[in-house]
N, C-alpha and C positions, 0 to 999 in steps of 0.2 A: 504494500499499500504505500503511495506517495501522498504526502500531506504538504499542502501549501496554504498560505493565506494571502493571497492577493488583495487588493482593495476590494471590499465588498461591494457589490453594486448598491448603489444609493437605494435607500429604503429597506434593507434586509436588517430589521431591528429584533427579529426574534429571539437571537441568542448570539452575542457578539464573540462567545468563546467557540463556536462552531467553525470547523476548518474546511476548507476545500479539500476533497480528495480526488484520486484518480489512480488508474492502473498503469499509468505510463509515466516513467521517469522524468521526460521532458516537458510534461503537462504545464508545469508553471515556470518554464524556461521562456525567455522573450521570444516572441513568434518568429522571428528570422532565424534564429538558433534551434529550433526544434527540427527533429528528423521528420520526413515525409510520413504524413499518416493517412491511410486510405480513407475514402468517404464511407459514411454509415457504419463505422464499427460500433460494436455494441458491448458493453460491461455491465455485469450484474453486481452491485455492491451490497453487502448484506451483513446483518449483525443481529445475534440473539441478545436479549436484555431481559431483566427480570422485573416482574412487578409484585410486589408484597400484597397479600390479601388487604392489609391495613391501608395501604396506599391506594389500592383500587376502590376501596369502600370510601375513603376519605374524597377521592377525587368524583366518585359517582354521586354522593351526598352533596357535595357542593354543585355539582351539575343540576341536580334537581332544585336547587334554590337560586340558581343563576340561568335566568332566561335567554340572555344573550350568547352565551357560548356553553353548550350543554355536553360537549365532547372535547376530546383531546385534539389538538391541531399540529399537523406537520407542516411547517413552513419551509420550502426548500427553491434553490435555484439551481437548475440543471442546465449544463452546456452540453448538448443543444435542447434535450428533452429527456423525459423519463416516464415510466410506468411504475406506479407505487404499489407494493403488496404488503399486507400485514397478515400474519399467520396464515398465509395462503390465498387470503381474499385480496383482489384488485379494489383498492380505495380510490384510484384516479390516476389521472395523466397530468403532467405539468404543461404550462404553457412554454412558448419557445423562449430560449434565453435571449435577452437578458432579464426577462421579467420573473418575478417572484409569484410563487402558487402557494396557496394554502388549503390543505386538504382535511376534511373532517375524518377523524379515526376513531370508529366505535369498535373494533375487533380485538382490543386489548382483553386479556385474561389474566387471572391469577397466575404466578409461576413464570415459566420461559415464554417468550414472544420472539418472534423473528419478523424482521423487516427486510425488505428486498427494494432496492432502487435500480431498476433495470434502465440504464442510461444509454443514450445515442449520441454520438458526435457526428456532426455533418461536415465540418470543416476543421476539426482537430480531435484530439483526444477526449473521449466522455470524462466529464467531472462534474462534481456537484457539492453542494454545501446544503446542510439541512438540520433542523432542530424539532424534536417532538416535545410538545408543551402542553401540560395538562390543565384543565379548567381553572385551576387556582393560581396558574402560572408557573407551577415548577417545571424545571427542564427535567425530562424523563429519560432523553437520549439526545446526542448531537453526532455529527460527522467529526471523525478524529482518526488518530492512528491505529484504533483497536478495531476498525471494520475490515471485512474481508472481500474479497471481489474474484469473480470467475468470468 
């Protein structure tokens, strides 16, 4: 996993600690110095994470009292686009880079959870920055060096 933190596009305020990730070592090298990259390459970034029963109960309890945001939100920017799955269920697709996407995630369960970001780059290596935030504003997961890819 290659991690970088180029200047985040304007407006990505979900989680300033989230890092851009890519499967290509030159993804965050100045464009003129990159190796050639074929169009329409696809990379799936994935990570398992644990949600405790207490955490899920607190998040769900708050969700019932907060009408404006009743689920967990995944905010991400994918270069160039991504399909998002949580626990095997597709939760949405991103808008084209550099626009930010916010997807509602209701597929979380107590225990292990799996998130997959199937990214495609059309003019360069696929890369993504993402943050999963609960209804109370707690960061549950963010892109960083702990993610895997295939």
